[in-house]
C-alpha positions as CSV (number, residue, x, y, z in Angstrom):
1,M,115.9,123.9,127.5
2,K,119.9,123.3,127.6
3,K,121.9,125.8,125.9
4,I,123.6,124.4,122.8
5,T,127.1,125.1,121.7
6,S,127.1,126.6,118.3
7,I,128.2,124.4,115.3
8,A,127.9,127.1,112.9
9,T,130.9,126.8,110.6
10,S,132.8,129.7,108.4
11,V,131.0,132.3,110.6
12,M,132.4,135.7,109.4
13,L,131.7,139.3,110.3
14,A,129.4,141.1,108.2
15,I,130.0,144.6,107.4
16,N,127.3,147.0,108.1
17,I,127.1,149.4,105.5
18,A,124.3,152.0,104.1
19,D,122.5,151.0,101.0
20,A,123.3,153.5,98.5
21,Q,119.6,153.5,96.8
22,T,117.5,153.2,100.1
23,G,119.5,154.8,102.9
24,Q,118.6,151.8,104.9
25,K,121.3,149.8,106.8
26,T,121.8,146.3,105.4
27,Y,124.6,143.7,105.7
28,Q,127.0,143.0,103.1
29,Q,128.0,139.5,103.5
30,N,131.1,137.6,102.7
31,P,129.8,134.8,100.3
32,W,131.1,132.2,102.6
33,T,129.0,133.3,105.6
34,L,127.1,130.1,105.9
35,V,126.0,129.1,109.3
36,Y,125.4,125.2,109.1
37,E,127.4,122.3,109.7
38,G,129.7,121.2,106.9
39,A,129.2,124.5,105.1
40,I,131.4,125.4,102.1
41,T,134.4,127.5,103.1
42,E,136.0,127.7,99.7
43,N,135.3,126.5,96.2
44,V,137.4,123.6,95.3
45,K,137.8,121.8,91.9
46,G,135.8,118.6,91.9
47,K,133.5,119.5,94.7
48,V,130.4,121.2,95.2
49,N,130.9,125.0,94.5
50,I,128.9,128.0,95.7
51,H,128.0,131.0,93.4
52,P,126.7,134.3,95.0
53,V,124.5,135.9,92.3
54,T,122.4,138.8,92.0
55,Y,119.2,139.8,90.1
56,K,116.3,142.0,90.4
57,I,112.4,141.7,91.0
58,K,111.3,144.8,89.2
59,D,113.5,147.3,91.0
60,I,114.5,145.3,94.2
61,A,117.8,143.6,94.0
62,I,117.8,140.0,95.0
63,V,120.8,138.1,96.5
64,A,121.0,134.5,95.9
65,N,123.4,131.6,96.2
66,V,123.7,128.9,93.4
67,Y,125.2,125.6,94.3
68,T,126.9,123.4,91.3
69,P,127.6,119.7,91.6
70,P,130.8,118.1,91.9
71,N,133.0,118.1,88.7
72,F,130.1,120.6,87.2
73,D,130.4,121.1,83.4
74,D,128.4,123.9,82.0
75,A,128.3,122.2,78.7
76,Q,126.2,119.3,80.2
77,K,122.5,119.5,81.3
78,Y,121.6,119.0,85.1
79,P,118.3,119.0,86.8
80,A,117.9,122.0,89.1
81,I,116.0,122.7,92.4
82,V,114.7,126.2,93.8
83,I,114.5,126.4,97.6
84,A,112.6,128.7,99.5
85,H,113.8,129.6,103.0
86,P,111.6,129.7,106.4
87,N,109.9,132.5,107.6
88,G,112.7,134.9,108.9
89,G,115.4,132.8,107.6
90,V,118.1,133.5,105.1
91,K,119.9,131.5,102.5
92,E,122.8,130.9,104.5
93,Q,120.9,128.7,107.1
94,V,118.9,125.5,106.6
95,A,118.0,126.4,102.9
96,G,121.6,126.5,102.3
97,L,122.2,123.3,104.1
98,Y,119.5,121.5,101.9
99,A,120.9,123.4,98.9
100,Q,124.5,122.0,99.3
101,R,123.4,118.5,100.2
102,L,121.3,118.3,97.1
103,A,124.0,119.6,94.9
104,E,126.3,116.8,96.3
105,Q,123.8,114.5,94.6
106,G,124.1,116.2,91.0
107,F,121.7,118.9,91.2
108,I,122.0,122.6,90.6
109,T,120.3,124.6,93.3
110,I,119.6,128.1,94.2
111,T,118.1,129.8,97.3
112,A,117.7,133.3,97.7
113,D,116.9,136.0,100.3
114,A,113.2,137.1,100.1
115,A,112.5,140.6,98.9
116,Y,112.4,143.1,101.7
117,Q,114.5,140.6,103.8
118,G,117.9,139.2,104.6
119,G,120.5,140.6,101.9
120,S,117.9,141.5,99.5
121,G,116.7,144.9,98.8
122,G,113.3,146.6,99.5
123,T,111.9,149.0,102.0
124,P,110.4,149.1,104.6
125,R,112.6,146.2,105.8
126,N,110.9,142.9,107.0
127,V,107.8,143.1,104.8
128,D,106.4,139.7,104.7
129,K,103.4,139.5,102.4
130,P,102.4,136.1,100.6
131,A,102.2,137.7,97.1
132,N,106.2,138.8,97.5
133,R,107.2,135.4,98.9
134,I,105.5,133.6,96.1
135,E,106.9,136.0,93.3
136,D,110.4,135.3,95.1
137,I,109.9,131.6,94.0
138,H,108.8,132.4,90.7
139,A,111.8,134.8,90.1
140,M,114.3,132.1,91.3
141,G,112.7,129.9,88.5
142,D,113.2,132.6,86.0
143,F,116.9,133.0,87.1
144,I,118.0,129.5,87.3
145,S,116.2,128.6,84.2
146,R,118.8,130.7,82.3
147,Y,121.7,129.4,84.3
148,K,124.2,127.8,82.1
149,G,124.0,123.8,82.5
150,V,120.3,123.7,83.6
151,D,118.0,121.4,82.0
152,T,114.8,123.6,82.1
153,A,112.5,120.6,81.5
154,K,113.8,119.0,85.0
155,L,113.2,122.0,87.4
156,G,112.1,121.0,91.0
157,L,111.0,123.0,93.9
158,L,111.6,122.7,97.6
159,G,110.2,124.8,100.4
160,I,111.1,124.8,103.9
161,C,108.9,125.9,107.0
162,G,107.2,128.9,105.7
163,G,108.9,128.7,102.3
164,G,106.9,125.4,102.1
165,G,103.4,127.0,102.4
166,Y,104.5,129.5,99.6
167,S,106.2,126.9,97.5
168,L,102.8,124.7,97.5
169,K,101.0,128.0,96.3
170,A,103.7,129.0,93.8
171,A,103.7,125.4,92.3
172,Q,99.6,125.6,91.8
173,T,99.9,127.8,88.9
174,D,103.6,127.6,87.9
175,K,103.9,124.4,85.9
176,R,107.9,124.9,85.2
177,F,108.2,123.1,88.5
178,K,107.8,119.4,87.6
179,A,108.2,117.9,91.2
180,I,107.4,119.6,94.5
181,A,108.4,118.8,98.0
182,T,108.1,120.5,101.3
183,V,110.1,120.2,104.7
184,S,108.3,121.0,107.9
185,M,105.5,123.0,105.9
186,F,104.2,126.2,107.8
187,N,101.1,127.7,106.9
188,S,101.8,131.6,107.5
189,G,98.5,132.7,107.0
190,V,96.7,130.6,109.2
191,V,99.0,130.9,111.9
192,R,99.1,134.6,111.8
193,R,95.3,134.8,111.8
194,N,94.4,132.1,114.2
195,G,97.7,131.9,116.2
196,F,100.0,128.8,116.5
197,M,97.6,125.8,117.1
198,N,94.5,128.2,117.1
199,S,95.8,130.0,120.4
200,Q,94.8,133.6,119.3
201,I,91.5,133.0,117.6
202,A,89.8,135.5,120.2
203,T,92.2,138.4,119.3
204,I,91.9,138.4,115.4
205,E,89.7,141.5,115.1
206,D,92.2,143.5,117.5
207,R,95.1,142.5,115.5
208,L,93.5,143.4,112.2
209,K,92.8,146.6,113.6
210,Q,96.5,147.1,114.7
211,A,97.5,146.3,111.3
212,S,95.1,148.7,109.5
213,E,96.5,151.6,112.0
214,A,100.1,150.5,110.9
215,R,99.4,150.7,107.4
216,A,97.6,153.9,107.8
217,L,100.8,155.2,109.8
218,E,103.1,154.2,107.0
219,A,101.0,155.8,104.3
220,A,101.2,159.0,105.9
221,G,105.0,158.9,106.2
222,G,105.1,157.9,110.0
223,E,107.0,155.1,111.7
224,V,107.0,151.5,110.5
225,R,105.5,149.3,113.1
226,Y,106.7,145.6,113.7
227,A,105.1,142.5,115.0
228,A,107.3,139.8,116.8
229,D,109.9,142.4,117.5
230,A,110.8,141.3,121.2
231,K,114.3,140.7,122.4
232,W,114.1,137.0,123.5
233,T,116.0,135.7,126.3
234,D,116.8,131.9,126.9
235,E,114.6,132.0,129.9
236,M,111.7,133.5,128.1
237,A,112.1,130.8,125.5
238,D,112.3,127.9,127.9
239,K,109.0,129.1,129.2
240,M,107.2,128.8,125.8
241,P,104.6,126.1,125.4
242,F,105.4,125.3,121.8
243,D,108.5,123.3,120.8
244,L,108.5,125.5,117.5
245,Y,109.3,128.6,119.3
246,R,111.3,127.3,122.0
247,E,113.5,125.6,119.8
248,G,113.5,128.3,117.3
249,H,114.9,130.8,119.5
250,Y,118.0,128.7,119.9
251,Y,118.1,127.8,116.3
252,Y,117.9,131.6,115.1
253,N,119.5,133.3,118.2
254,R,122.2,131.0,119.3
255,T,123.3,128.0,117.2
256,H,122.6,129.1,113.8
257,A,122.3,132.8,114.3
258,H,123.0,135.1,111.2
259,P,123.1,139.0,111.4
260,N,120.5,139.2,108.3
261,S,118.0,136.9,110.1
262,T,115.1,138.1,112.1
263,F,111.7,137.1,113.5
264,R,109.9,140.4,113.0
265,Y,107.8,141.5,110.2
266,T,106.0,144.7,109.7
267,M,102.6,144.8,111.3
268,S,101.0,146.0,108.2
269,S,101.9,142.6,106.6
270,L,99.0,141.2,108.6
271,L,96.6,142.8,106.4
272,D,97.5,140.2,103.6
273,L,98.8,137.4,105.9
274,M,95.5,137.1,107.9
275,A,93.4,136.5,104.8
276,W,95.9,134.0,103.2
277,D,96.0,130.3,103.3
278,A,98.4,127.9,101.8
279,S,96.3,125.1,101.8
280,T,93.5,126.6,99.4
281,N,93.2,125.6,95.6
282,M,95.4,122.5,96.4
283,D,93.4,120.7,93.5
284,L,95.4,123.0,91.2
285,L,98.7,121.2,92.2
286,N,98.9,118.3,89.8
287,Q,102.8,117.6,90.0
288,P,104.4,114.9,91.8
289,L,104.4,115.9,95.7
290,L,106.4,114.8,98.6
291,M,105.7,116.6,102.1
292,I,108.2,115.7,104.9
293,A,107.6,116.5,108.5
294,G,108.9,115.3,111.8
295,S,106.9,112.6,113.8
296,K,107.2,115.0,117.0
297,A,106.6,118.5,115.0
298,D,103.8,120.5,116.7
299,T,103.3,122.0,113.1
300,Y,102.7,118.5,111.7
301,Y,98.7,119.4,111.6
302,M,99.8,122.1,108.8
303,T,101.3,119.6,106.5
304,D,98.5,117.0,107.3
305,E,95.8,119.5,106.1
306,A,97.6,120.4,102.8
307,F,98.6,116.9,102.0
308,G,94.9,115.9,102.2
309,K,93.7,118.5,100.0
310,A,96.2,117.6,97.3
311,S,93.6,115.6,95.5
312,N,95.3,115.8,92.0
313,A,98.8,115.7,93.0
314,K,100.9,112.7,91.2
315,N,102.6,110.1,93.3
316,K,101.8,112.1,96.2
317,E,103.7,110.8,99.4
318,L,103.7,111.9,103.3
319,F,107.0,111.1,104.8
320,L,107.3,111.5,108.6
321,I,110.9,111.5,110.3
322,N,110.5,109.4,113.2
323,G,111.4,111.4,116.6
324,A,112.1,114.9,115.0
325,T,110.6,118.1,115.8
326,H,110.0,120.9,113.4
327,I,113.4,122.8,114.2
328,E,115.4,119.4,114.4
329,T,114.6,118.9,110.7
330,Y,116.7,122.1,110.0
331,W,119.9,120.9,111.6
332,K,120.1,117.7,113.4
333,P,122.6,115.4,111.1
334,E,120.5,112.1,111.2
335,Y,117.2,114.0,110.5
336,V,118.5,116.2,107.7
337,S,120.1,113.0,106.3
338,Q,116.9,111.2,106.0
339,A,115.1,114.0,104.6
340,V,117.8,114.6,102.1
341,N,117.8,110.8,101.0
342,K,114.2,111.1,100.7
343,L,114.4,114.1,98.5
344,V,117.1,112.8,96.3
345,N,115.2,109.6,95.6
346,F,112.0,111.7,94.8
347,Y,113.6,114.0,92.4
348,Q,115.8,111.7,90.9
349,A,112.4,109.6,90.2
350,N,110.4,112.7,89.0
351,L,113.3,115.0,87.4
352,K,115.8,112.6,85.8
353,N,115.4,110.2,83.1
354,V,117.8,107.3,84.0
355,E,118.7,106.1,80.7
356,Q,119.7,109.6,79.4
357,E,121.5,110.2,82.7
358,L,123.6,107.1,82.1
359,I,124.3,107.8,78.6
360,E,125.4,111.4,79.3
361,L,127.6,109.9,82.3
362,S,129.1,107.3,79.8
363,K,129.9,110.0,77.2
364,Q,131.7,112.0,80.2
365,K,133.6,109.1,81.2
366,W,135.4,108.7,77.5
367,Q,136.2,112.6,78.0
368,W,137.7,112.0,81.5
369,M,139.8,108.7,80.3
370,A,140.8,111.0,77.1
371,D,142.0,113.7,79.5
372,K,143.5,111.4,81.7
373,N,141.6,112.8,84.7
374,T,142.2,110.2,87.2
375,D,141.2,112.2,90.0
376,I,137.5,112.2,88.8
377,L,137.9,108.6,87.5
378,A,138.9,107.2,90.8
379,D,135.7,108.6,92.2
380,F,133.6,107.4,89.3
381,F,135.0,103.8,89.4
382,H,133.7,101.4,91.9
383,E,136.1,100.2,94.5
384,K,135.6,96.6,93.3
385,S,135.5,97.5,89.4
386,V,136.8,95.0,86.7
387,F,138.2,96.2,83.4
388,V,138.4,93.6,80.5
389,H,140.6,94.3,77.6
390,M,142.0,92.3,74.7
391,G,145.2,92.1,76.3
392,G,144.1,91.3,80.1
393,T,141.9,91.8,83.0
394,W,142.4,93.9,86.2
395,G,141.1,96.2,88.7
396,K,140.5,99.8,89.5
397,D,144.0,100.6,90.6
398,R,145.9,99.0,87.7
399,E,143.3,100.9,85.2
400,L,143.9,104.3,87.0
401,E,147.7,103.6,86.7
402,I,147.5,102.7,83.0
403,I,145.4,105.9,82.1
404,K,147.7,108.1,84.3
405,S,151.0,106.7,82.7
406,G,149.6,106.5,79.1
407,G,150.1,102.9,78.9
408,I,146.7,103.0,77.1
409,H,145.6,106.4,76.1
410,Y,141.9,106.4,75.1
411,K,142.5,109.4,72.7
412,K,138.8,109.5,71.3
413,A,135.9,107.5,71.2
414,D,133.2,107.9,68.4
415,I,129.9,106.5,69.5
416,H,127.6,105.0,66.9
417,E,124.8,103.0,68.8
418,V,124.1,102.9,72.4
419,S,121.5,100.4,74.3
420,M,120.7,99.9,77.9
421,N,118.9,97.7,80.4
422,V,118.2,99.3,83.8
423,M,117.4,97.0,86.7
424,G,117.0,99.0,89.9
425,N,120.3,100.2,91.1
426,T,122.2,98.2,88.4
427,A,122.3,99.2,84.5
428,I,124.1,97.6,81.7
429,L,125.1,99.9,78.6
430,L,126.3,98.5,75.3
431,N,128.3,101.2,73.2
432,K,129.1,100.3,69.7
433,I,132.1,102.7,69.3
434,T,135.3,103.4,67.0
435,L,138.1,104.0,69.5
436,L,141.4,105.9,68.6
437,A,144.0,104.9,71.1
438,V,147.7,105.1,71.8
439,V,148.8,101.9,72.9
440,G,152.7,101.3,73.7
441,G,153.4,104.5,71.5
442,N,151.4,103.4,68.6
443,E,148.2,105.0,67.6
444,V,145.5,102.5,66.5
445,T,142.0,102.5,65.5
446,N,139.5,99.8,66.1
447,P,135.8,99.0,66.3
448,F,134.4,97.7,69.6
449,M,131.3,96.8,71.3
450,V,132.0,97.9,74.9
451,T,129.9,96.5,77.7
452,E,129.5,98.9,80.8
453,V,127.9,97.9,84.1
454,Y,126.8,100.7,86.4
455,M,125.6,100.3,89.9
456,K,124.2,103.2,92.1
457,K,125.7,103.7,95.3
458,G,124.9,106.6,97.9
459,G,122.8,108.2,95.1
460,K,125.4,108.1,92.7
461,W,126.2,105.9,89.6
462,K,129.5,104.1,89.8
463,L,131.1,102.1,87.0
464,G,131.4,98.5,88.0
465,S,132.9,97.0,84.8
466,L,134.1,98.0,81.5
467,S,134.8,95.2,78.8
468,F,136.2,95.6,75.3
469,T,134.9,93.2,72.4
470,K,136.5,93.9,69.1
471,L,134.0,93.5,66.2
472,L,134.9,91.8,63.2
473,N,132.4,93.3,61.1
474,P,131.7,97.0,62.2
């Protein structure tokens, strides 16, 4: 395989320090050490912002990143999505990429390093037990549900690779998650037991014996033994028969390498992993379900099996990204964009009430106009928008100029009645209001019926028309 030039952005040195509680060496990360294309390098007003946070699962410290949408207002309510990272991955890689891209579309998102892994606490390091990973997902749900601005009735879940298998299992019982999606789902238990594509069935008993011996050694205070702890070279990877491991080496060790990310896991974890299967009890999953996989992914058989067993899932859909392998769904722009677009439509359909979203957006618009916030309004107004006033009709640029200069100051809008018709990507909203405005230096109050036309563009609602009709009998 050809070596790939790193596309990582904002990669900074991690500081190797000793953890005060455990004595184990961990990595203290600068919050901007993100290793995906287009990653946030600083928080900018009006854009997606990232917020490093910490919380505990029992006595284990968990490090996470919360992404908030553009122009985030914690007085408003937003849908939120919990994102579980792949096996061996960390929050700064593909999980962060999807978290940022979904936040761009109006969702609050959270992704955390699993307990015992990455920058989170817990010893021995790199324990990889299904019960722990599932609890990580429940705990992310706990934390984000208390985050200011989150609408707890609109909580979604996304699992990537191994995080996908654990997300399916978490959602079977945790009904706070109203919509479930996976990208390139990986069934960790089946693969650890049988080998990838059933390549290690003959060695199951030998590997269970090794795991049992490793646990006994740990219990006696001896060394911690690890599986998948080899130091891979490019030449070794190129000889691998599976795209997953060949491309995985380049992703994790070359193009998107991160100091907290590692393939290894404790040998004793196999005692739990080898008896576990992400696709059991799928009939318990009764939420809307979207499963995404690459059409060329050699892991697709895992998605196919779990999807087939989800007999009670609502509006379930299997979406294949044409030409994509498993690892390419992590980073390749055209494949990530396809996955994100599908996810946005899925979560909007299953988490957002369109009418309520538009009503809230309309209310925000009056406040932005009162505050003369033309930077936000410039993005909010459609480029071909039309504004109809009692004194004339004009387009976007003229309206922004009038608001900025104070030619018309929309000081306060009291909303009395709201009605709406939504027709696909177009919506017409009628607002009966009393408007306090300053026009030509004079403060006036008038009752209006305001007609607002919205159009969805790039997953976002844009204002296409704003028309004022004065009411004679308010």
